[in-house]
PALOGU-677368 format. One record per residue: x, z, y of N, C-alpha, C, CB in turn; residue in three letters. Coordinates in steps of 0.02 Angstrom, whole numbers, plus 50000, padded with zeros to 5 digits. Each point is the difference from the previous one (the first is absolute). Glycine has a CB too. Layout:
! residues N
XZYXZYXZYXZYALA;...
This chain:
! residues 266
477864534552442500194996450045500225006250050499234988649973UNK;501335009150078500365005150038499525001550052501194996449975UNK;498955010650025499445002050064500365001550056499135005149932UNK;500814991350116500414998650068499205001750042501264988249969UNK;499035018150082499604998750054500054996450042499845007149982UNK;499644991450058499884993750039500435001450066498724997149950UNK;501355007850076500515002450054500825000249990498985006850025UNK;501044992649896501004999649986500184994050012500185007349906UNK;500484991150123500284994650003500504999649952499714999350106UNK;500224993649860500334997549937500364993050021499055005949915UNK;501674994750105500294993050018500154995249937500555005850102UNK;499324988549906499974994449964500855002549958499064989150098UNK;500585009749843500695000849943500185005649950500454994550088UNK;498975011849935500135006049970499815000049933499915005050101UNK;500464998249870499695001849932499865004949989500414994249964UNK;498845004350006499445007549995499784998649916499295001150155UNK;500765002649818499595000349925499155001050025501185007249915UNK;498514991950020499474997050001499535008050005500404986249926UNK;499835017550060499825009150002500185003950031499944999949925UNK;500534996950129500215004650074499315001150034501264994150029UNK;498705012350014499695002650043500474997350062499435010249924UNK;500244988450132500204998250063499505002650045500594990149963UNK;499675015450075499445005250046500004996050064500295013449953UNK;499314991150100499874995550056500855001550052498265001449994UNK;501784994150046500554999050029500765000949984499135001550056UNK;500684995649894500754999549946500484993750030499265003749870UNK;501274997050131500324992350000500434998649953499964999450106UNK;500134995749863500644997149943500234993450032499475004749876UNK;501154996050137500274996850003500154992349939500185012050078UNK;500024982049943499784996149955500494999649950499344994650076UNK;501365007749919500235003149954499895006649948500474993750075UNK;499085008349930499955005049992499565000449909500105002250162UNK;500105001649790499684998849931499755008749976500934987049961UNK;498575010750061499525005349950499625002449940500084998250073UNK;500165005449911499815000249904499325000249988500955007149964UNK;498834993249978499395002049963499955005450027500014995049900UNK;499155008550094499865005750028500415004850053499474997949900UNK;500524997350140500645002850053499314999550077501724992449930UNK;498325017050077499175001150064500565001850063498625008149915UNK;501304988450142500165001050048499515001950051500814994049958UNK;499085012050053499285004050008499834993950066500225017049962UNK;500174986650079499774997550088500654999050052498815008149992UNK;501194988350054500714997950036500605002749994499384997850066UNK;500694997449862500645002149981500474991650014499485012149894UNK;500994986850109500484997250030500344999249947499965003950105UNK;500304987649878500414998949954500314994850029499445004549909UNK;501304996350092500344994250059500544996949937500015007850153UNK;500124985749878500704996449957499785000749925501065004150086UNK;499664994549903499864999349916499915006549949500734989550020UNK;498685010849991499655008049966499794998749932499445004650111UNK;500794997049834499635003749931499695003849994500564998549966UNK;498765003650020499715005749975499765000549912499625000250136UNK;500635002849840499895000849942499365001749991501025002249985UNK;498704997749940499165000249979500075008549982499614985149933UNK;499505014450090499945006450013500115004850055500134996849911UNK;500235001850140500305003550061499405000850057501274994449973UNK;498625009850054499475002050051500545002750060498855004049906UNK;500974992050134500335001850075499475002550040500884990850002UNK;499105015350062499685001850013500074995550086499965011349891UNK;499544992950141499874997950066500694998750033498895006550006UNK;501404989250051500695002150046500514998449978499635008250034UNK;500444990649908500694999249946500364993350028499405005449876UNK;501164992350145500204993350016500664999849951499484998850135UNK;500574995849815500124998549935500484992250044498675007049891UNK;501914993150090500434995549988500444997150075499134997549886UNK;500705009650159500234996450079500904999949999498765006550084UNK;501304989049974500685000249988500505004950010499704991050015UNK;501015008349954500265006650008500255003450069500264996649889UNK;499775009250118499965003450070500935001650000498415007050003UNK;502124986849982500625001250003500104992850077500325006149829UNK;500164997750204500374998350045500344992249979500145013850032UNK;500264988549919500544994849978499664994449951500975009650009UNK;498484990849996499634992849949499574999450019500265000349908UNK;499754992950132499184996150041499674997949925500474992250144UNK;498855009249862499444999349942500204992949983498925008050041UNK;500984990749885500274994149962499314998349979501285003149958UNK;498504990950028499514999249966500014999749913499774995150115UNK;500655005349874500285001149927499845008149974501054990550028UNK;498975015750011499755004950001499405001349977500645000250066UNK;499175003249881499615003449930499925008149998500554990049928UNK;498825011350068499735006649969499744997549939499695006750105UNK;500504997449825499765000349951499595006649994500874992149964UNK;498575008350021499555006949995499804998649931499505002650126UNK;500555002649805499935000649948499295001149977501115002950010UNK;498754999149930499285000349972499745008850005500284988049903UNK;499215011150119499525006850017499975005150031499944997749936UNK;500445001550133500455003550042499395002950056501284991649978UNK;498795014850038499485000650052500235000950078499355005149903UNK;500734993350125500064996550078499635003950048500044988349957UNK;500175016250087499485003750026499994998250081500145009949901UNK;499454995750136499954995550088500795000550025498575005050053UNK;501334990549983500614995850055500635001749941499555003350164UNK;500374994149783500855000849963500254991650024499765009949857UNK;500924990150150500294995050019500924998649937499155003650157UNK;500524990449841500684998049944500034991950033499735008749854UNK;500894991450148500624993650032500224996149931500685008250113UNK;499184985749927500634992649963500785003750006499274986350064UNK;501015008749894500725002749974500294996750064500055000449851UNK;500814997750129500294996250065500474996149948499975009250124UNK;500744989149910500454995349950500295005649969500294988750065UNK;499815015149974500555004949943499845001349956500405004750053UNK;498954996349903499785002349967499564993549937500145011350107UNK;499914982649910499734993949991499294999650020500794998649916UNK;499155004850130499185000350055499395001849968500354990550067UNK;499855015449892499635000749962499905009150002500334986949936UNK;499085014750068499875008949986499384999849956500415005650124UNK;499924997349817499485001749936499555007149995500904993049937UNK;498715004950073499435008549975499924999249902498804999750150UNK;501405005749830499604997849914499215002949998501295002149920UNK;498334999049995499515002649999500025006550026499784993049923UNK;499435008650065499655005249999500055005650025499884995349933UNK;500535004150159500205002650042499325003250047501154992049979UNK;498895011250036499665004150062500435000250072499465007849904UNK;500164990450145500384998350073499645004150049500324987649976UNK;499625019250033499525003550054500154996950055499925010649958UNK;499744992450100499814996650064500535002850017498814998050025UNK;501434994150046500414999650038500745000449968499105004150076UNK;500964994349831500714999249968500304994150028499695005349892UNK;501064995750105500334994650032500424996049949500015006650108UNK;500004986449870500364997449941500334994950061499155001549860UNK;501674997750166500514996250035500054993749965500625009850040UNK;499764986149994500314994449972500375000349922500134997950131UNK;500004998449825500445001349951500045003549960500334997150050UNK;499075007049941499765008349942499864995549950499305011250069UNK;500964994449886499694998449929499825007149993500704989549942UNK;498715009550036499505007149984499714997549911499395003350167UNK;500995002149816499694997849906499225002449995501305003549926UNK;498484998550012499334999449961499825008150028500254990349869UNK;499115012450132499745006250000500395005350059499674997349864UNK;500364999850197500385002850048499455002250040501074993449994UNK;499055012650040499325003250057500475001950047498945005849928UNK;500834990150111500235001750085499435001750031500914991950017UNK;499335016150004499195003250024500044998050081499825012749906UNK;499754991250144499894999450077500594997350030499245009550004UNK;500904987050041500604999350038500554998549967499595006550065UNK;500644993449867500544997749956500264994050029499535004849899UNK;501134995650117500324993450026500624999349981499404999950088UNK;500844993749882500704996849960500134994050050499735002849855UNK;501044998750171500154995350043500054992549944500705010250101UNK;499734985449928500244994849966500575000949945499644995050103UNK;500295001849858500444999549905499975003449993500674995349975UNK;498665011050030500085006849950499884996549926499465010750091UNK;500594993049876499614998049916499855009149967500984984649957UNK;498395013450031499665005849965499874999949937499585001550087UNK;500425003549875500145000849927499245001349982501355005349995UNK;498704991149955499235001049952499755007650008500404991049895UNK;499075010750124499725006049999500295005650047499734996449888UNK;500495002050162500455002350055499065002350051501694989149990UNK;498385016950038499725003150050500115001850049499755001349942UNK;499984994450123500505001850064499145004550034501344985750028UNK;498985021449996499575004050036499734996250062500625010149957UNK;498964994750088499694997450043500644999950059498665004049952UNK;501494992750084500164996650072500795000749998498825003750077UNK;501264995949836500884999849993500244991250019500065011449875UNK;500454990350127500464993750027500774997549980499305003850090UNK;500644988849881500634999649937500374996250059499494998549849UNK;500945001950136500784995550053500044994249974500885009050018UNK;499174985950031500124992549976500755000649924499604993950170UNK;500465001749793499964998449956500025006749915500464988250104UNK;499385016549929499955006049948499684998449924499835007450112UNK;500484994349837499635001549937499665004249983500604996249979UNK;498815004650000499655007149969499834997449900499135004550162UNK;501044997749809500045001449954499445001749962500925001450042UNK;498884997349886499494998549964499585007850005500674989349918UNK;498805012150068499745007150033500195004750038499704998549931UNK;500494997650118500405008050054499405000150044501564998650019UNK;498495007949999499475000450045500425004350067498875000049895UNK;500604995550170500295001250068499615005250022500384989050028UNK;499735016849996499325004150048500054995950060500065013649965UNK;499314990750047499644996450057500625005150060498264996749944UNK;501714998350136500355000350055500755000149979499035005750061UNK;501294990749884500504999649995500334992550007499715010749943UNK;500934989950085500374996450025500494999149922499825004050151UNK;500404988049835500294999649952500624993650028498855005149911UNK;501914998750069500354993450045500544999549948499795002050146UNK;500225000349794500054997649949499954999549926500285000250083UNK;499974997249871499444997449943499795008149973500634985749950UNK;498985014149991499565003049985500334999049924498944998850102UNK;501175004949851500185001249927499014998249989501475012249985UNK;498674984149939499374999449975499815007749979500184986849960UNK;499175014050024499845007149984500095006250048500284995349897UNK;499755001650170500545007350038499225001250048501874995750020UNK;498405009050019499425002350042500465002850070499015004149883UNK;500624991550154500345001650072499625001750058500744992749965UNK;499635013550057499355004050080500754999550043498725013249947UNK;500624988550113500285001850062500034994650065500635007449916UNK;499524993950131500044996450058500544995149997499555009350058UNK;501124992149930500254996249977500295001549909500154997450143UNK;499474997149834499995000949914500495004249952499604989050019UNK;500245015049966500705002349935499624999849945500835009050056UNK;499654991149891499714998749935500005008849979500524985049964UNK;498765014950014499725007649981500085001149928499095000050088UNK;500984994949868499825000849916499764994149984499685011749991UNK;499914988149961499654995249960499265001050004500964999249925UNK;498774995250088499294999450005499815003049932499924989250081UNK;499815018249912499965001849921499314998049993500835010449982UNK;498694992850083499384996549993499734993949970500145005550076UNK;500184991849961500114991549981499974997049951500535000550057UNK;500045002649910500284998149922499535001849944501175002150037UNK;498565003949994499465004249940499394993550008500215017250025UNK;499334983250039499664995949997500074991949961499875008450094UNK;500704988849914499954994549983500445001049911499884993950155UNK;499855009749830500145000949929500675001349962499124993550013UNK;501365007450029500715003749976499925004749948500434999350107UNK;499845000549841500285006649958500165006050027500424992949943UNK;499485012050018500605006150026500494998749996499605007349978UNK;500564989849963500694999649992500354994450033499795005449901UNK;499874988950133500294997250047500035002050066499794993249933UNK;499915010150102499965002750057500625008549995498454992450016UNK;501505010549916500675002750016500724996049996499335009349960UNK;500594985650010500734995950010500194998850040499934996449942UNK;499655000150108499824998150062500405004550032498874995549985UNK;500725011750035500305005750025500765001949983498835003049996UNK;501264996349961500585002949966500774995250031499075003949874UNK;500584988350135500564996450012499874999650086500184992849867UNK;499475011150145499794998950086500665006050028498244997350000UNK;501395008049979500405005050005500914999349983498725005249971UNK;501404991949983500664996749987500204996950067499784997449874UNK;500004999250143500194995450040500045002050079499524992749909UNK;499915010250108499855003450071500055007050006499284991550018UNK;500925010549939499945007350017500655003249982498755000449981UNK;501524996849966500555004949947500684999050075499624995349810UNK;500825009850151500765000550063500494999749969499695007250078UNK;500084988949860500564997949981500454993250006499465007949946UNK;501004990150085500154993950025499684997950055500244997949903UNK;500004994550107499524997650063499424995949997500945000650047UNK;498524996449971499464995949993500384994049952499285003650126UNK;501164994849894500334993949960500365000449940500084996750096UNK;500135007749912500195003349930499475001449941500815005550074UNK;498514998249950499555002549972499514993049967500175012150087UNK;499784984049950499704991950011500464997049907500044997350205UNK;500495001249830500544997849947499785003749933501054998550092UNK;499025007549895499705003149953499494999349957500435004150059UNK;499074997349988499364999349975499784991449957499765010350112UNK;500664985949915499904994049967499985000149940500404995950073UNK;500335008049892500015001249920499595006549978501214994549994UNK;498555010750029499875004750016499104997449968501195004450112UNK;498544992749943499364996749975499684992649961500065007650090UNK;500534990149891500104995249984499404994949950501175006950028UNK;498764998949932499114998549948499365002250053500535005249855UNK;499484997350178499405000750047499944993850054500125013349987UNK;499214981949970499934995450054499635003550080499884990249886UNK;499905013150116499685002550052500625005350057498704999249904UNK;501695003950076500505001050014500504995350029499635007049930UNK;500544988950039500584992950022499634997650049500574995349891UNK;498425002850113499744995650066500255005650055498764992449950UNK;501265013650056500165003350065500864999850001498795008650003UNK;501524989349965500844999550015499944993550016500685008149920UNK;499064987350056500204995150014499644996750081500264999849854UNK;499295006250157499704996250055500595001850048498605000549978UNK;501545007650022500485002750038500614995150019499615010749947UNK;500664986850009500544995049977500054993850030499885004649905UNK;499404992750120499884994350047499885004150091499294991149873UNK;500325014150108500035001950055500725003950053498764999549936UNK;501495000850023500735002050020500564994350039499785007849890UNK;499914983550076500234994750033499704999250043500364995849931UNK;499035002950093499495000450030500015001150075499695003149895UNK;500144996250161499764999650060499935007050038499464989549956UNK;500365014850004499445007350005500375004149968498824995949995UNK;501545005149936500165003649974499555005349968500814995750062UNK;499575009049904499235003149956499825008050039500394993949850UNK;498915008250145499845004450023500205007649940499094990250081UNK;501275012549962499935006849965499775005850011500634995949978UNK;499455008049974499775008950011500445002350066499855003849852UNK;500824994250164500215003450066499844995050074501035006849918UNK;498904986650054500044996750077499205000750035501034989749959UNK;
């Protein structure tokens, strides 16, 4: 039977799995969906149409599914927040619902860790195994790739994309897209190289890391031709390497987008 503390407020219509645990002074909205083995420790607020996937643990003070902080979009009842499985959501984390711009939906993947005071704004798409350290915040419409890490007190501007396995250092402001496997640091973030420690910890082989490093040096450090020419050359040069093509294709998309690509010089 579901373990619901008597002080919790559960609106009629909320869907709560039998194995879920709802602690003291939680509030659950009528549209909420709480999965198996979810644990809301205490003082957790779940608003609007919010789904929390199985095995997720939410610590006190978290507010999940609040309306978007977006002057251009009045809150709509269709707005959703979908949180995946086995996440750890620490104290005072906030995650917002979407707006019509992105089909009303904010999505958070599986197996993430969202530390104290981190914030996910409206219409974001956050991948699996993402870590957002204390006070890390992302603006609206941001995409975070699988396995990315955002350091403490970092901030990502709206519409930016952070590639898979990228690392954003603490106290870093990100105003452009960050390549997969990249390392970004500085008060106004600059691309400093590849996230070599993260790649090793993730099981990338020495050969894979060497090939990525070679491609990075060619694209971002070579003095031959301009960046656009080097990018065109890279498509042919690395056409048989899926990891490098992932980085190249990401850059292609970023150059078409709202924020452009973060480079070692920018």
